[in-house]
N, C-alpha and C positions, 0 to 999 in steps of 0.2 A: 528386495530380501526380506524373505519373513520374519518377523520379530520372533526372537527366542524365547521359549517359556523357560523359566528358573525352575520354578517346582508350582506342584498343585497339591494344594493341603485341603484336607477335606475339613467338614465342620467339627467344630469341637463339640465332643460329649454332650458337654451339658450345658444348658443357657443361664445366663444369669438377669436379674430383674433389675430394673433400671426404673427407681420407683415401683408406685404398684402396676403401672400399666401398659411397661413393654419388654416383654420378656425374648431377649437378646442374645446370638451368638456372636461375641467380638472378633472378629476378622483383625484389623489393625487397632492395637498390635498384639493383639491375643494371640494371632498365629505364629508368632516369633519373629513379625517384620518390624525391625524398628523405626520409630517416627521418622529417622536419618533417609533410611532406606528408601519410605517410600514416600518422601516429602514433593509435594505441598501437602499432602494427606497425613492427618495426623489422628484419626480415628474412624473406626467402621463399625459398626453396630447394626446387624441383620436381623430384624424380628420374622423369623419363617413364618410362614401362616401358623395362627392360635385362633381358636374361640375361646375369647373371654366368658363368653355369655352375657346373658343381659343383667344390666345393674344400676340402682337409683345412685350408686356413690359415682362418681367420675374420676375412674383411675386414671392416674398418671404422675406426672412431676410436678409437686410444688414449687415457689420461686425459689430459683438457683442465680447466681450472678455467671457470666460469662466476661472476658478479656482477652481480648490480641490473635481470635481468629474468627473464623467462620461457619456457621453449623448449616447444615443442607439438610433436609428430613423429606425424601421422597415416597408419597404413599400407592402403594399400591393394592391392599383392599381395607378398607374402614374412614376411619373419619378423626382429624384430629385438630383439638382448637389451640389455640395458642393465645397467649398477651404478653407484651413489655413494657418495660417503665419508660419508653418514650411514647406512647401511646396508641401502638398498634398491637391491633388484634384481627385473627380470623379464623377459618378453617380449611384445610387442605382435605382434600376430597380423593378418591382413587384418581390417578393421572397427574394430580396436582404435584407440585414441588415448591417445598418454603424455604428460601435461601435466605439467613440472615446475617449481617455483619455485626457481630459484638464491638469488634473496633476496640473504642477507648471504654467501655465499659457498658455495661447493660444487666438490667434484672431480668429472668423469664421464666414461664412457667407455660407446661404444655400437658392437655391432658384429653381423654377420648372425649370428641364431641358429645353432646348431652343426646341427640335423637341416635345416633350410632348407641351408644353406651344403654339406653335404653333398651332395647332391640337384642344388642349383642350381635354377632356373626364373626365371618373371618376378617383376622387384624394381619396386616402385612405390609412392614416397613423396613427404610432402611435409615438410618442418620448416619453422617460424614462429617466428620470436621476436617477443616482447608484452614491452612494456617496462612498466615499474612506475612510478606516480609517485614522488616525491622523500620522501615520509612513509613509502614500505613499501620501500624501496630495501635495509633493513636486518633484513625479515623473515626469520624462519628459515627455512633451507633447507625445502622440503615437496614431495610427489610425490602426483599425482594418480593412479591407472591407472582408465581408462576403457572398459570392455568394448564389444564393439560391442552386447552385451543392453542394458547400462546406457544406449546412447543415447536421447535422445528418439526417437520415431519419428512420423511423419505418412506415413500412406498418400494417394495424393494420386488424387481422385476420375479415374473412366472409364478407369482401369489406367493412369495417366499413368506411376507414378513413385511412389519414396520420400523422404524426407529423413528423411536421420540429425541431430537437432541434437545439437552437442557442448556449444553454449555458448549462452546468450540464450535468445530468444524466438523461433519460429517459428509465426507464425498459432494464439498463445495456449497452443504446445507448447515446454516449456521442458527444455535441454540440464542436464546433470548438473552439467557444468563448475564449480567455483567459481572466481572472476575478480577481480581488484581493482579493474578498471575498467569500465566498460558493455561488452561483447564480445557480437557474435553470431558464432558460426562455425557453418557450414550443409553437411553434404555431401547436394549433390542428386545424387539418380540418374532420369533419366530416359527412359522407351522413346521411341523412332522415333516425332515428332511430337505427344510428351506436352509438358504446358505447366504453368507454376503462376504464380501472384501473390502476393505478398508486399509486406512493406512495412518498412524499415528505416527510421530519425529521419534526416531531411534535416542534420542537423550532424554525423552520422559519415559518418567517414573508409570509405569504401566501396569495396572491389574483388571481381573476382571470375577465379580462374582455372578455364579449361576443361581439365580435365583428360584427358577424351577424349569422341570427337565432334564434332559442329558444333552449333551454337545460336543463336539469333537473341536478343538481349538489348534489350526495349524497342525490338523494330524491328530493331536492327542486328545484322551475321549477326557473329559471333565462331567463328572456326575454332580445331579441335583446339589445345590447348596454347598459346594465346593467353592475355592476359592485361589486364583490362579496369577501368582506372579511371575511379569515377564522382564528378560532380563534388558537393558540397553544396547543391544542391539540390533539391527534389522526395521522396517517401518510396515510390513506387511502380516495385515491378521485377517484369516478366512476362518469364518465360525460356520460349521454345520450341524443342524438340528438332528437329532436320532429320535426326537419328539416333541411333540411343540414344546418350549421354551421361551423363557424368560431369563435374559444376563443384561447386568448392567456394568457395562467399559469405564475406568476414569483413568484418565493419564494426564501429566501434570508436567509442565517445567519444575527441575527441583529449585528448592530455595534455599541458597547454599551456608547457610548463618546457623550461628546455635540455638539449639531450642532447650528452653527448660520451662517445666511443666509441671503446675500442682492443682489437680482437681479440675476446675473449670477455667483455669488461668494458663495462657502458654506465650511468654516472652522470651526474650533472647538471653536474660542472666538469672541469678537467684535473687539478686537484689530488685529485680523488676518483677520478680514476685512478691516479694515482700510490699514492695509499695502497692501491686494493685489489692493485696488483702486490705493492706491499712484504708485503701479508696472505699473498698466495699464496706467496710466496718465502719469507716465516718460518712454512709452514706450518699457518697460521688455519684452513683449508678442509678439513683434515683431511687422510687418506690413506688411498690406493686405488691397488691394486697390480694 
């Protein structure tokens, strides 16, 4: 049975800035989709392709805390460097993913990688926030660097395209990301007229972002930069590209728990939010310059 499409939402008219390095369209919850409706996903910021130009200044977001969830940064064009207060650092290049578990608390900063910043060029990224269940919100902070070479790879028949499986299972090919709840995250690249079929569980909250190109999804047209929200009936998804296209499919088992959020903290109650702020102010999340 086809997975029902609940609505197709065009890209917001105007982007916002996160720091001075990320020019983003907020799709979750900015498209009117509540965090409970799309649980376990809390936020999706889409930096549609944009040329920042060369700069000696490293554009980005300075030191900030996180607690109670995970951040997933997917690089399509351009390079991002990061550091955190547990000592992790690295660079994600096109095709790579940075999967960071904030858990019990962490300080973090991310910015345009130095050589990319000096040269400038097209920059295209997605950052997704994934909630943690209550029992895992105090898990130690952790970082999973996932390179393009480590992805689960599916070459589609008839030269239709390829699928990079970041997390979950695409037609029995598994992704490398370790997740706390059941999540599928597929980076799907289709050639013109290429198509693919796959299934996701009916009860999963499921959405799709059209990053480049135009596609038909279960017979309905979705234009470039649109956001497709599926209903919770049916399992089958068919995508056919009208042009060369890139789409990001996310589905996950809902976490049926209260959500209390304040800026970079996501907990279950307002009392826990206050405690998280106090922990940050007291230096419990470590030091990062």
